[in-house]
Each structure stands twice: as C-alpha cells, then as structure tokens.
N, CA, C, O and the ligand as a Tripos MOL2 file, in Angstrom:
@<TRIPOS>MOLECULE
protein
  289   287    73     0     0
PROTEIN
NO_CHARGES

@<TRIPOS>ATOM
      1 N           4.1160   37.9010   -1.3670 N.3       1 MET1
      2 CA          3.4770   36.5740   -0.6560 C.3       1 MET1
      3 C           3.9990   36.5060    0.6660 C.2       1 MET1
      4 O           5.1710   36.1370    0.7420 O.2       1 MET1
      5 N           3.3720   36.7890    1.7830 N.am      2 SER2
      6 CA          3.6840   36.6460    2.9620 C.3       2 SER2
      7 C           3.3700   35.3430    3.3960 C.2       2 SER2
      8 O           4.1470   34.8160    4.1910 O.2       2 SER2
      9 N           2.3750   34.7290    3.0200 N.am      3 SER3
     10 CA          1.8390   33.4760    3.6250 C.3       3 SER3
     11 C           1.5980   32.5750    2.4810 C.2       3 SER3
     12 O           1.1320   32.9970    1.4230 O.2       3 SER3
     13 N           1.9520   31.1680    2.7070 N.am      4 LYS4
     14 CA          1.8040   30.1330    1.6590 C.3       4 LYS4
     15 C           0.1930   29.6540    1.8330 C.2       4 LYS4
     16 O          -0.3040   29.2270    2.8760 O.2       4 LYS4
     17 N          -0.3570   29.8010    0.7950 N.am      5 GLU5
     18 CA         -1.8420   29.3190    0.8970 C.3       5 GLU5
     19 C          -1.8500   27.8330    0.4820 C.2       5 GLU5
     20 O          -1.6570   27.5740   -0.7060 O.2       5 GLU5
     21 N          -2.0430   26.9000    1.3080 N.am      6 LEU6
     22 CA         -2.1270   25.5790    0.9170 C.3       6 LEU6
     23 C          -3.4700   25.3610    0.2920 C.2       6 LEU6
     24 O          -4.4790   25.9100    0.7360 O.2       6 LEU6
     25 N          -3.4770   24.5410   -0.7610 N.am      7 PRO7
     26 CA         -4.7100   24.2180   -1.3390 C.3       7 PRO7
     27 C          -5.6070   23.2730   -0.6380 C.2       7 PRO7
     28 O          -5.1200   22.3540    0.0200 O.2       7 PRO7
     29 N          -6.7070   23.4160   -0.7210 N.am      8 ILE8
     30 CA         -7.7540   22.4350   -0.1120 C.3       8 ILE8
     31 C          -8.0530   21.2440   -0.8700 C.2       8 ILE8
     32 O          -8.4410   21.3900   -2.0290 O.2       8 ILE8
     33 N          -7.9300   20.0970   -0.3890 N.am      9 VAL9
     34 CA         -8.2060   19.0400   -1.1640 C.3       9 VAL9
     35 C          -9.1460   17.9300   -0.5010 C.2       9 VAL9
     36 O          -9.2020   17.7630    0.7170 O.2       9 VAL9
     37 N          -9.7910   17.2780   -1.3210 N.am     10 THR10
     38 CA        -10.8660   16.5170   -0.6550 C.3      10 THR10
     39 C         -10.6600   15.0780   -0.5270 C.2      10 THR10
     40 O         -10.5960   14.3630   -1.5260 O.2      10 THR10
     41 N         -10.5500   14.6080    0.7020 N.am     11 CYS11
     42 CA        -10.3120   13.3500    0.8900 C.3      11 CYS11
     43 C         -11.0820   12.1750    0.1110 C.2      11 CYS11
     44 O         -12.2890   11.9800    0.2510 O.2      11 CYS11
     45 N         -10.1500   11.3220   -0.8250 N.am     12 PRO12
     46 CA        -10.8470   10.3720   -1.6720 C.3      12 PRO12
     47 C         -11.8260    9.3860   -1.0150 C.2      12 PRO12
     48 O         -12.7840    8.8370   -1.5600 O.2      12 PRO12
     49 N         -11.3690    9.2490    0.3770 N.am     13 HIS13
     50 CA        -12.2380    8.3370    0.8770 C.3      13 HIS13
     51 C         -13.4530    8.5740    1.5910 C.2      13 HIS13
     52 O         -14.4880    7.9260    1.4350 O.2      13 HIS13
     53 N         -13.2550    9.7170    2.5390 N.am     14 CYS14
     54 CA        -14.5000   10.1600    3.2940 C.3      14 CYS14
     55 C         -14.9730   11.3930    2.7590 C.2      14 CYS14
     56 O         -16.0950   11.7740    3.0940 O.2      14 CYS14
     57 N         -14.2730   12.0820    1.9640 N.am     15 GLY15
     58 CA        -14.7520   13.3970    1.2220 C.3      15 GLY15
     59 C         -14.5740   14.4790    2.1170 C.2      15 GLY15
     60 O         -15.1710   15.5280    1.8760 O.2      15 GLY15
     61 N         -13.8330   14.3840    3.1310 N.am     16 LYS16
     62 CA        -13.5400   15.5600    4.1630 C.3      16 LYS16
     63 C         -12.5190   16.3970    3.3970 C.2      16 LYS16
     64 O         -11.5710   15.9140    2.7780 O.2      16 LYS16
     65 N         -12.8190   17.7830    3.5030 N.am     17 GLU17
     66 CA        -11.7920   18.6060    2.9620 C.3      17 GLU17
     67 C         -10.6940   19.0990    4.0290 C.2      17 GLU17
     68 O         -10.9560   19.3400    5.2070 O.2      17 GLU17
     69 N          -9.5050   19.2050    3.4740 N.am     18 HIS18
     70 CA         -8.5310   19.3500    4.2610 C.3      18 HIS18
     71 C          -7.3280   19.8430    3.6460 C.2      18 HIS18
     72 O          -7.1390   19.6250    2.4490 O.2      18 HIS18
     73 N          -6.4660   20.5060    4.3590 N.am     19 GLN19
     74 CA         -5.2690   21.3350    3.4800 C.3      19 GLN19
     75 C          -4.3160   20.2070    3.2550 C.2      19 GLN19
     76 O          -3.9670   19.2590    3.9590 O.2      19 GLN19
     77 N          -3.9570   20.6730    1.8650 N.am     20 TRP20
     78 CA         -2.9170   19.9580    1.2790 C.3      20 TRP20
     79 C          -1.5820   20.2740    2.0140 C.2      20 TRP20
     80 O          -1.1120   21.4090    2.0970 O.2      20 TRP20
     81 N          -1.0120   19.1380    2.5470 N.am     21 ASP21
     82 CA          0.2190   19.3480    3.4190 C.3      21 ASP21
     83 C           1.2150   18.4140    2.8680 C.2      21 ASP21
     84 O           0.9230   17.2250    2.7390 O.2      21 ASP21
     85 N           2.4740   18.9120    2.5050 N.am     22 ILE22
     86 CA          3.2530   18.1860    1.7440 C.3      22 ILE22
     87 C           3.9280   16.9480    2.8420 C.2      22 ILE22
     88 O           4.4240   15.8580    2.5580 O.2      22 ILE22
     89 N           3.7110   17.6330    4.2390 N.am     23 SER23
     90 CA          4.2060   16.5410    5.4720 C.3      23 SER23
     91 C           3.3310   15.6020    5.7880 C.2      23 SER23
     92 O           3.5930   14.6670    6.5440 O.2      23 SER23
     93 N           2.0420   15.8220    5.1340 N.am     24 ASN24
     94 CA          1.1130   14.7080    5.4470 C.3      24 ASN24
     95 C           1.3730   13.5960    4.5230 C.2      24 ASN24
     96 O           1.2490   13.6570    3.3000 O.2      24 ASN24
     97 N           1.7840   12.4640    5.2820 N.am     25 ARG25
     98 CA          2.1920   11.2110    4.4020 C.3      25 ARG25
     99 C           0.9770   10.4560    3.8430 C.2      25 ARG25
    100 O           1.1130    9.6260    2.9430 O.2      25 ARG25
    101 N          -0.2280   10.7580    4.3950 N.am     26 PHE26
    102 CA         -1.2210   10.2330    3.7980 C.3      26 PHE26
    103 C          -1.9740   10.8330    2.7780 C.2      26 PHE26
    104 O          -2.9970   10.3120    2.3340 O.2      26 PHE26
    105 N          -1.4650   12.0340    2.3360 N.am     27 ARG27
    106 CA         -2.2640   12.6140    1.3070 C.3      27 ARG27
    107 C          -2.2710   11.7210    0.0610 C.2      27 ARG27
    108 O          -1.4230   10.8490   -0.1290 O.2      27 ARG27
    109 N          -3.3230   12.0030   -0.8110 N.am     28 PRO28
    110 CA         -4.3070   12.9810   -0.6150 C.3      28 PRO28
    111 C          -5.5180   12.6150    0.4130 C.2      28 PRO28
    112 O          -6.5770   13.2350    0.5000 O.2      28 PRO28
    113 N          -5.1770   11.6030    1.0860 N.am     29 PHE29
    114 CA         -6.1710   11.2830    2.1270 C.3      29 PHE29
    115 C          -6.0570   12.1950    3.3910 C.2      29 PHE29
    116 O          -4.9780   12.7580    3.5740 O.2      29 PHE29
    117 N          -7.0410   12.3820    4.2490 N.am     30 CYS30
    118 CA         -7.0670   13.3900    5.2490 C.3      30 CYS30
    119 C          -6.2420   12.5920    6.5020 C.2      30 CYS30
    120 O          -5.6640   13.2080    7.3970 O.2      30 CYS30
    121 N          -6.2800   11.4360    6.4260 N.am     31 SER31
    122 CA         -5.7310   10.7180    7.6260 C.3      31 SER31
    123 C          -5.1830    9.1460    7.2280 C.2      31 SER31
    124 O          -5.5210    8.5350    6.2140 O.2      31 SER31
    125 N          -4.2650    8.6560    8.2670 N.am     32 GLU32
    126 CA         -3.9320    7.2650    8.0420 C.3      32 GLU32
    127 C          -4.9860    6.4920    7.8610 C.2      32 GLU32
    128 O          -4.9990    5.6520    6.9610 O.2      32 GLU32
    129 N          -6.0750    6.6840    8.7490 N.am     33 ARG33
    130 CA         -7.1760    5.6250    8.7360 C.3      33 ARG33
    131 C          -7.7040    5.6190    7.2410 C.2      33 ARG33
    132 O          -7.8650    4.6030    6.5650 O.2      33 ARG33
    133 N          -7.9450    6.9250    6.8380 N.am     34 CYS34
    134 CA         -8.8390    6.7590    5.4690 C.3      34 CYS34
    135 C          -7.7780    6.2170    4.2940 C.2      34 CYS34
    136 O          -8.2050    5.5470    3.3540 O.2      34 CYS34
    137 N          -6.5960    6.5030    4.4000 N.am     35 LYS35
    138 CA         -5.5250    5.9370    3.4440 C.3      35 LYS35
    139 C          -5.6370    4.4390    3.5620 C.2      35 LYS35
    140 O          -5.8280    3.7340    2.5710 O.2      35 LYS35
    141 N          -5.5020    3.9050    4.9210 N.am     36 MET36
    142 CA         -5.5540    2.3560    4.8990 C.3      36 MET36
    143 C          -6.8440    1.7180    4.5290 C.2      36 MET36
    144 O          -6.8810    0.6440    3.9270 O.2      36 MET36
    145 N          -7.8840    2.3680    4.8820 N.am     37 ILE37
    146 CA         -9.1490    1.7530    4.4170 C.3      37 ILE37
    147 C          -9.2370    1.7430    2.9010 C.2      37 ILE37
    148 O          -9.6370    0.7920    2.2300 O.2      37 ILE37
    149 N          -8.8660    2.7720    2.4970 N.am     38 ASP38
    150 CA         -9.0310    3.0300    0.9140 C.3      38 ASP38
    151 C          -7.9550    1.9840    0.0560 C.2      38 ASP38
    152 O          -8.3140    1.2130   -0.8330 O.2      38 ASP38
    153 N          -6.8670    2.1200    0.4420 N.am     39 LEU39
    154 CA         -5.8810    1.1460   -0.0340 C.3      39 LEU39
    155 C          -6.1680   -0.2390    0.1400 C.2      39 LEU39
    156 O          -5.9270   -1.0410   -0.7610 O.2      39 LEU39
    157 N          -6.7890   -0.6650    1.5010 N.am     40 GLY40
    158 CA         -7.1130   -2.0650    1.7720 C.3      40 GLY40
    159 C          -8.2690   -2.4560    0.7390 C.2      40 GLY40
    160 O          -8.2810   -3.5310    0.1400 O.2      40 GLY40
    161 N          -9.1700   -1.5320    0.6100 N.am     41 LYS41
    162 CA        -10.3130   -1.8200   -0.1680 C.3      41 LYS41
    163 C          -9.7700   -2.0790   -1.6970 C.2      41 LYS41
    164 O         -10.1880   -2.9920   -2.4080 O.2      41 LYS41
    165 N          -8.8610   -1.2130   -2.0490 N.am     42 TRP42
    166 CA         -8.2840   -1.4850   -3.6120 C.3      42 TRP42
    167 C          -7.6600   -2.7000   -3.4290 C.2      42 TRP42
    168 O          -7.9680   -3.6100   -4.1990 O.2      42 TRP42
    169 N          -6.7500   -2.9210   -2.4630 N.am     43 ALA43
    170 CA         -5.9220   -4.1100   -2.4220 C.3      43 ALA43
    171 C          -6.9010   -5.4310   -2.6960 C.2      43 ALA43
    172 O          -6.6690   -6.3050   -3.5310 O.2      43 ALA43
    173 N          -7.8860   -5.3840   -1.9250 N.am     44 ASN44
    174 CA         -8.8630   -6.4820   -1.9260 C.3      44 ASN44
    175 C          -9.4730   -6.6050   -3.1770 C.2      44 ASN44
    176 O          -9.6820   -7.7520   -3.5720 O.2      44 ASN44
    177 N          -9.7600   -5.7870   -3.7910 N.am     45 GLU45
    178 CA        -10.3480   -5.8320   -5.1470 C.3      45 GLU45
    179 C          -9.4120   -6.2100   -6.2600 C.2      45 GLU45
    180 O          -9.8060   -6.8260   -7.2500 O.2      45 GLU45
    181 N          -8.0480   -5.7940   -6.0670 N.am     46 GLU46
    182 CA         -7.1490   -6.2160   -7.0520 C.3      46 GLU46
    183 C          -6.8720   -7.6340   -7.0800 C.2      46 GLU46
    184 O          -6.7030   -8.3810   -8.0450 O.2      46 GLU46
    185 N          -6.8570   -7.8930   -5.6720 N.am     47 TYR47
    186 CA         -6.4450   -9.3050   -5.4300 C.3      47 TYR47
    187 C          -7.5610  -10.3060   -6.1160 C.2      47 TYR47
    188 O          -7.2230  -11.3210   -6.7260 O.2      47 TYR47
    189 N          -8.7820   -9.9430   -5.9620 N.am     48 ARG48
    190 CA         -9.9390  -10.8570   -6.5190 C.3      48 ARG48
    191 C          -9.5930  -10.7910   -7.9820 C.2      48 ARG48
    192 O          -9.5010  -11.8560   -8.5930 O.2      48 ARG48
    193 N          -9.3930   -9.6550   -8.6050 N.am     49 VAL49
    194 CA         -9.2270   -9.6920   -9.9700 C.3      49 VAL49
    195 C          -7.8340  -10.3110  -10.5180 C.2      49 VAL49
    196 O          -7.7880  -10.8570  -11.6200 O.2      49 VAL49
    197 N          -6.8770  -10.2080   -9.8090 N.am     50 ALA50
    198 CA         -5.5460  -10.5590  -10.2980 C.3      50 ALA50
    199 C          -5.3270  -11.9130   -9.9860 C.2      50 ALA50
    200 O          -4.4470  -12.5170  -10.6000 O.2      50 ALA50
    201 N          -6.1510  -12.6100   -8.9220 N.am     51 GLN51
    202 CA         -5.7010  -13.8520   -8.5620 C.3      51 GLN51
    203 C          -7.0120  -14.8840   -8.8960 C.2      51 GLN51
    204 O          -7.8590  -15.1100   -8.0310 O.2      51 GLN51
    205 N          -7.0660  -15.4060  -10.0770 N.am     52 PRO52
    206 CA         -8.1730  -16.3870  -10.3760 C.3      52 PRO52
    207 C          -8.0610  -17.5420   -9.7330 C.2      52 PRO52
    208 O          -6.9420  -18.0270   -9.5590 O.2      52 PRO52
    209 N          -9.1120  -18.1210   -9.3120 N.am     53 ALA53
    210 CA         -9.1330  -19.4160   -8.3690 C.3      53 ALA53
    211 C          -8.4140  -20.4910   -8.9610 C.2      53 ALA53
    212 O          -7.9460  -21.3430   -8.2060 O.2      53 ALA53
    213 N          -8.2200  -20.6060  -10.4060 N.am     54 ASP54
    214 CA         -7.5120  -21.7830  -10.7540 C.3      54 ASP54
    215 C          -5.8880  -21.3320  -11.0400 C.2      54 ASP54
    216 O          -5.1310  -22.0320  -11.7120 O.2      54 ASP54
    217 N          -5.5770  -20.3270  -10.5500 N.am     55 LYS55
    218 CA         -4.0630  -20.0410  -10.6290 C.3      55 LYS55
    219 C          -3.2500  -21.1240  -10.3400 C.2      55 LYS55
    220 O          -3.5660  -21.8400   -9.3900 O.2      55 LYS55
    221 N          -2.2200  -21.3810  -11.0130 N.am     56 ASP56
    222 CA         -1.3400  -22.3840  -10.5400 C.3      56 ASP56
    223 C          -0.4930  -21.9830   -9.4430 C.2      56 ASP56
    224 O           0.1400  -20.9320   -9.5390 O.2      56 ASP56
    225 N          -0.4120  -22.6700   -8.4570 N.am     57 GLU57
    226 CA          0.3120  -22.5160   -7.3510 C.3      57 GLU57
    227 C           1.7720  -22.3330   -7.6870 C.2      57 GLU57
    228 O           2.3170  -23.1400   -8.4400 O.2      57 GLU57
    229 N           2.4660  -21.2700   -7.1480 N.am     58 GLN58
    230 CA          3.9600  -21.0960   -7.4900 C.3      58 GLN58
    231 C           4.7570  -21.6040   -6.1490 C.2      58 GLN58
    232 O           4.7220  -21.0150   -5.0690 O.2      58 GLN58
    233 N           5.3670  -22.6190   -6.3800 N.am     59 ASP59
    234 CA          6.1260  -22.9820   -5.3880 C.3      59 ASP59
    235 C           7.8060  -22.7890   -5.7500 C.2      59 ASP59
    236 O           8.3610  -23.3350   -6.7030 O.2      59 ASP59
    237 N           8.3980  -21.9800   -4.8660 N.am     60 PHE60
    238 CA          9.7970  -21.7140   -5.2610 C.3      60 PHE60
    239 C          10.4450  -23.0430   -4.8930 C.2      60 PHE60
    240 O          10.2780  -23.5960   -3.8060 O.2      60 PHE60
    241 N          11.0600  -23.4260   -5.7040 N.am     61 PRO61
    242 CA         11.9840  -24.6710   -5.6430 C.3      61 PRO61
    243 C          13.0960  -24.3110   -4.5590 C.2      61 PRO61
    244 O          13.8350  -23.3270   -4.5900 O.2      61 PRO61
    245 N          13.0570  -25.3460   -3.5640 N.am     62 THR62
    246 CA         14.0900  -25.1050   -2.3540 C.3      62 THR62
    247 C          15.4860  -25.6500   -2.8740 C.2      62 THR62
    248 O          15.5390  -26.8540   -3.1230 O.2      62 THR62
    249 N          16.5780  -24.9040   -3.0560 N.am     63 PRO63
    250 CA         17.7760  -25.2880   -3.4090 C.3      63 PRO63
    251 C          18.4580  -26.3360   -2.6070 C.2      63 PRO63
    252 O          18.3030  -26.2640   -1.3880 O.2      63 PRO63
    253 N          19.1770  -27.2870   -3.0800 N.am     64 ASP64
    254 CA         19.6420  -28.1160   -2.3440 C.3      64 ASP64
    255 C          21.1950  -27.7470   -1.8700 C.2      64 ASP64
    256 O          22.1200  -27.7550   -2.6820 O.2      64 ASP64
    257 N          21.3520  -27.4640   -0.6510 N.am     65 PHE65
    258 CA         22.6530  -26.9650   -0.3250 C.3      65 PHE65
    259 C          23.4070  -28.0370    0.2920 C.2      65 PHE65
    260 O          22.9690  -28.7410    1.2020 O.2      65 PHE65
    261 N          24.6060  -28.1440   -0.2570 N.am     66 PRO66
    262 CA         25.4110  -29.4000    0.1340 C.3      66 PRO66
    263 C          25.8850  -29.1790    1.6450 C.2      66 PRO66
    264 O          26.1930  -28.0830    2.1150 O.2      66 PRO66
    265 N          25.8920  -30.1730    2.2050 N.am     67 GLU67
    266 CA         26.2800  -30.0710    3.5690 C.3      67 GLU67
    267 C          27.8010  -29.5120    3.6870 C.2      67 GLU67
    268 O          28.7650  -29.8870    3.0190 O.2      67 GLU67
    269 N          27.7730  -28.5040    4.7190 N.am     68 PRO68
    270 CA         29.0800  -27.9680    4.8480 C.3      68 PRO68
    271 C          30.0470  -28.9790    5.4790 C.2      68 PRO68
    272 O          29.7020  -29.7650    6.3620 O.2      68 PRO68
    273 N          31.3650  -28.8990    4.9300 N.am     69 PRO69
    274 CA         32.2360  -29.9310    5.5970 C.3      69 PRO69
    275 C          32.4230  -29.6050    6.9560 C.2      69 PRO69
    276 O          32.4610  -28.4690    7.4290 O.2      69 PRO69
    277 N          32.5620  -30.9220    7.6880 N.am     70 HIS70
    278 CA         32.8820  -30.8040    9.2470 C.3      70 HIS70
    279 C          34.1150  -30.4790    9.5830 C.2      70 HIS70
    280 O          35.1110  -31.0960    9.2060 O.2      70 HIS70
    281 N          34.1160  -29.4860   10.3140 N.am     71 GLN71
    282 CA         35.5400  -29.0720   10.9300 C.3      71 GLN71
    283 C          36.0890  -30.0750   11.9230 C.2      71 GLN71
    284 O          35.4280  -30.4660   12.8840 O.2      71 GLN71
    285 N          37.1120  -30.4080   11.7020 N.am     72 ALA72
    286 CA         37.5630  -31.4630   12.4890 C.3      72 ALA72
    287 C          38.2020  -30.9210   13.9220 C.2      72 ALA72
    288 O          38.6500  -31.7230   14.7410 O.2      72 ALA72
    289 ZN        -10.6790   11.0410    5.1350 Zn       73 ZN73
@<TRIPOS>BOND
     1     1     2 1
     2     2     3 1
     3     3     4 2
     4     3     5 am
     5     5     6 1
     6     6     7 1
     7     7     8 2
     8     7     9 am
     9     9    10 1
    10    10    11 1
    11    11    12 2
    12    11    13 am
    13    13    14 1
    14    14    15 1
    15    15    16 2
    16    15    17 am
    17    17    18 1
    18    18    19 1
    19    19    20 2
    20    19    21 am
    21    21    22 1
    22    22    23 1
    23    23    24 2
    24    23    25 am
    25    25    26 1
    26    26    27 1
    27    27    28 2
    28    27    29 am
    29    29    30 1
    30    30    31 1
    31    31    32 2
    32    31    33 am
    33    33    34 1
    34    34    35 1
    35    35    36 2
    36    35    37 am
    37    37    38 1
    38    38    39 1
    39    39    40 2
    40    39    41 am
    41    41    42 1
    42    42    43 1
    43    43    44 2
    44    43    45 am
    45    45    46 1
    46    46    47 1
    47    47    48 2
    48    47    49 am
    49    49    50 1
    50    50    51 1
    51    51    52 2
    52    51    53 am
    53    53    54 1
    54    54    55 1
    55    55    56 2
    56    55    57 am
    57    57    58 1
    58    58    59 1
    59    59    60 2
    60    59    61 am
    61    61    62 1
    62    62    63 1
    63    63    64 2
    64    63    65 am
    65    65    66 1
    66    66    67 1
    67    67    68 2
    68    67    69 am
    69    69    70 1
    70    70    71 1
    71    71    72 2
    72    71    73 am
    73    73    74 1
    74    74    75 1
    75    75    76 2
    76    75    77 am
    77    77    78 1
    78    78    79 1
    79    79    80 2
    80    79    81 am
    81    81    82 1
    82    82    83 1
    83    83    84 2
    84    83    85 am
    85    85    86 1
    86    86    87 1
    87    87    88 2
    88    87    89 am
    89    89    90 1
    90    90    91 1
    91    91    92 2
    92    91    93 am
    93    93    94 1
    94    94    95 1
    95    95    96 2
    96    95    97 am
    97    97    98 1
    98    98    99 1
    99    99   100 2
   100    99   101 am
   101   101   102 1
   102   102   103 1
   103   103   104 2
   104   103   105 am
   105   105   106 1
   106   106   107 1
   107   107   108 2
   108   107   109 am
   109   109   110 1
   110   110   111 1
   111   111   112 2
   112   111   113 am
   113   113   114 1
   114   114   115 1
   115   115   116 2
   116   115   117 am
   117   117   118 1
   118   118   119 1
   119   119   120 2
   120   119   121 am
   121   121   122 1
   122   122   123 1
   123   123   124 2
   124   123   125 am
   125   125   126 1
   126   126   127 1
   127   127   128 2
   128   127   129 am
   129   129   130 1
   130   130   131 1
   131   131   132 2
   132   131   133 am
   133   133   134 1
   134   134   135 1
   135   135   136 2
   136   135   137 am
   137   137   138 1
   138   138   139 1
   139   139   140 2
   140   139   141 am
   141   141   142 1
   142   142   143 1
   143   143   144 2
   144   143   145 am
   145   145   146 1
   146   146   147 1
   147   147   148 2
   148   147   149 am
   149   149   150 1
   150   150   151 1
   151   151   152 2
   152   151   153 am
   153   153   154 1
   154   154   155 1
   155   155   156 2
   156   155   157 am
   157   157   158 1
   158   158   159 1
   159   159   160 2
   160   159   161 am
   161   161   162 1
   162   162   163 1
   163   163   164 2
   164   163   165 am
   165   165   166 1
   166   166   167 1
   167   167   168 2
   168   167   169 am
   169   169   170 1
   170   170   171 1
   171   171   172 2
   172   171   173 am
   173   173   174 1
   174   174   175 1
   175   175   176 2
   176   175   177 am
   177   177   178 1
   178   178   179 1
   179   179   180 2
   180   179   181 am
   181   181   182 1
   182   182   183 1
   183   183   184 2
   184   183   185 am
   185   185   186 1
   186   186   187 1
   187   187   188 2
   188   187   189 am
   189   189   190 1
   190   190   191 1
   191   191   192 2
   192   191   193 am
   193   193   194 1
   194   194   195 1
   195   195   196 2
   196   195   197 am
   197   197   198 1
   198   198   199 1
   199   199   200 2
   200   199   201 am
   201   201   202 1
   202   202   203 1
   203   203   204 2
   204   203   205 am
   205   205   206 1
   206   206   207 1
   207   207   208 2
   208   207   209 am
   209   209   210 1
   210   210   211 1
   211   211   212 2
   212   211   213 am
   213   213   214 1
   214   214   215 1
   215   215   216 2
   216   215   217 am
   217   217   218 1
   218   218   219 1
   219   219   220 2
   220   219   221 am
   221   221   222 1
   222   222   223 1
   223   223   224 2
   224   223   225 am
   225   225   226 1
   226   226   227 1
   227   227   228 2
   228   227   229 am
   229   229   230 1
   230   230   231 1
   231   231   232 2
   232   231   233 am
   233   233   234 1
   234   234   235 1
   235   235   236 2
   236   235   237 am
   237   237   238 1
   238   238   239 1
   239   239   240 2
   240   239   241 am
   241   241   242 1
   242   242   243 1
   243   243   244 2
   244   243   245 am
   245   245   246 1
   246   246   247 1
   247   247   248 2
   248   247   249 am
   249   249   250 1
   250   250   251 1
   251   251   252 2
   252   251   253 am
   253   253   254 1
   254   254   255 1
   255   255   256 2
   256   255   257 am
   257   257   258 1
   258   258   259 1
   259   259   260 2
   260   259   261 am
   261   261   262 1
   262   262   263 1
   263   263   264 2
   264   263   265 am
   265   265   266 1
   266   266   267 1
   267   267   268 2
   268   267   269 am
   269   269   270 1
   270   270   271 1
   271   271   272 2
   272   271   273 am
   273   273   274 1
   274   274   275 1
   275   275   276 2
   276   275   277 am
   277   277   278 1
   278   278   279 1
   279   279   280 2
   280   279   281 am
   281   281   282 1
   282   282   283 1
   283   283   284 2
   284   283   285 am
   285   285   286 1
   286   286   287 1
   287   287   288 2
@<TRIPOS>SUBSTRUCTURE
     1 MET1         2 RESIDUE 1 A MET
     2 SER2         6 RESIDUE 1 A SER
     3 SER3        10 RESIDUE 1 A SER
     4 LYS4        14 RESIDUE 1 A LYS
     5 GLU5        18 RESIDUE 1 A GLU
     6 LEU6        22 RESIDUE 1 A LEU
     7 PRO7        26 RESIDUE 1 A PRO
     8 ILE8        30 RESIDUE 1 A ILE
     9 VAL9        34 RESIDUE 1 A VAL
    10 THR10       38 RESIDUE 1 A THR
    11 CYS11       42 RESIDUE 1 A CYS
    12 PRO12       46 RESIDUE 1 A PRO
    13 HIS13       50 RESIDUE 1 A HIS
    14 CYS14       54 RESIDUE 1 A CYS
    15 GLY15       58 RESIDUE 1 A GLY
    16 LYS16       62 RESIDUE 1 A LYS
    17 GLU17       66 RESIDUE 1 A GLU
    18 HIS18       70 RESIDUE 1 A HIS
    19 GLN19       74 RESIDUE 1 A GLN
    20 TRP20       78 RESIDUE 1 A TRP
    21 ASP21       82 RESIDUE 1 A ASP
    22 ILE22       86 RESIDUE 1 A ILE
    23 SER23       90 RESIDUE 1 A SER
    24 ASN24       94 RESIDUE 1 A ASN
    25 ARG25       98 RESIDUE 1 A ARG
    26 PHE26      102 RESIDUE 1 A PHE
    27 ARG27      106 RESIDUE 1 A ARG
    28 PRO28      110 RESIDUE 1 A PRO
    29 PHE29      114 RESIDUE 1 A PHE
    30 CYS30      118 RESIDUE 1 A CYS
    31 SER31      122 RESIDUE 1 A SER
    32 GLU32      126 RESIDUE 1 A GLU
    33 ARG33      130 RESIDUE 1 A ARG
    34 CYS34      134 RESIDUE 1 A CYS
    35 LYS35      138 RESIDUE 1 A LYS
    36 MET36      142 RESIDUE 1 A MET
    37 ILE37      146 RESIDUE 1 A ILE
    38 ASP38      150 RESIDUE 1 A ASP
    39 LEU39      154 RESIDUE 1 A LEU
    40 GLY40      158 RESIDUE 1 A GLY
    41 LYS41      162 RESIDUE 1 A LYS
    42 TRP42      166 RESIDUE 1 A TRP
    43 ALA43      170 RESIDUE 1 A ALA
    44 ASN44      174 RESIDUE 1 A ASN
    45 GLU45      178 RESIDUE 1 A GLU
    46 GLU46      182 RESIDUE 1 A GLU
    47 TYR47      186 RESIDUE 1 A TYR
    48 ARG48      190 RESIDUE 1 A ARG
    49 VAL49      194 RESIDUE 1 A VAL
    50 ALA50      198 RESIDUE 1 A ALA
    51 GLN51      202 RESIDUE 1 A GLN
    52 PRO52      206 RESIDUE 1 A PRO
    53 ALA53      210 RESIDUE 1 A ALA
    54 ASP54      214 RESIDUE 1 A ASP
    55 LYS55      218 RESIDUE 1 A LYS
    56 ASP56      222 RESIDUE 1 A ASP
    57 GLU57      226 RESIDUE 1 A GLU
    58 GLN58      230 RESIDUE 1 A GLN
    59 ASP59      234 RESIDUE 1 A ASP
    60 PHE60      238 RESIDUE 1 A PHE
    61 PRO61      242 RESIDUE 1 A PRO
    62 THR62      246 RESIDUE 1 A THR
    63 PRO63      250 RESIDUE 1 A PRO
    64 ASP64      254 RESIDUE 1 A ASP
    65 PHE65      258 RESIDUE 1 A PHE
    66 PRO66      262 RESIDUE 1 A PRO
    67 GLU67      266 RESIDUE 1 A GLU
    68 PRO68      270 RESIDUE 1 A PRO
    69 PRO69      274 RESIDUE 1 A PRO
    70 HIS70      278 RESIDUE 1 A HIS
    71 GLN71      282 RESIDUE 1 A GLN
    72 ALA72      286 RESIDUE 1 A ALA
    73 ZN73       289 GROUP 0 **** ****
C-alpha cells in the first residue's frame, strides 16, 4: 500500500461528494458552510421541540453577597 485511499463521502447537506479527510473539521460535511447550515437547521428544530411556549422561565437566583468590609 503506497498511497492511502481516502473514502469518498457525501455531504449530508448539499450531497456533494468529497474525500473523507480527518483534517476536515467539518466532516462529514464538505465545508464549514454546509455544517453550519445543517447544524443551524437542526438547532432551530430542536429548539422548537424542546422549548414549549408555556415553559416556565428559569431565573437563576442572584445570591446576596455581603458588602465587603471597608478598608480603613
Ligand atoms: Zn456540502
């Protein structure tokens, strides 16, 4: 085996065939753009499903910090 044959994968977003490259941070997408669009789409759908309109608002209680002693 003199050369490493990288598998050809299909971008889940645009369907473009590209070589699987472990240095490609956006795999299995072909590009950052496709990844962002696809993940954004997912995030939006997830958001709608996971966040019903009547969800109680969660407010983090703000702790009361005592006033620091004044230095003389
Ligand atoms: Zn793509």
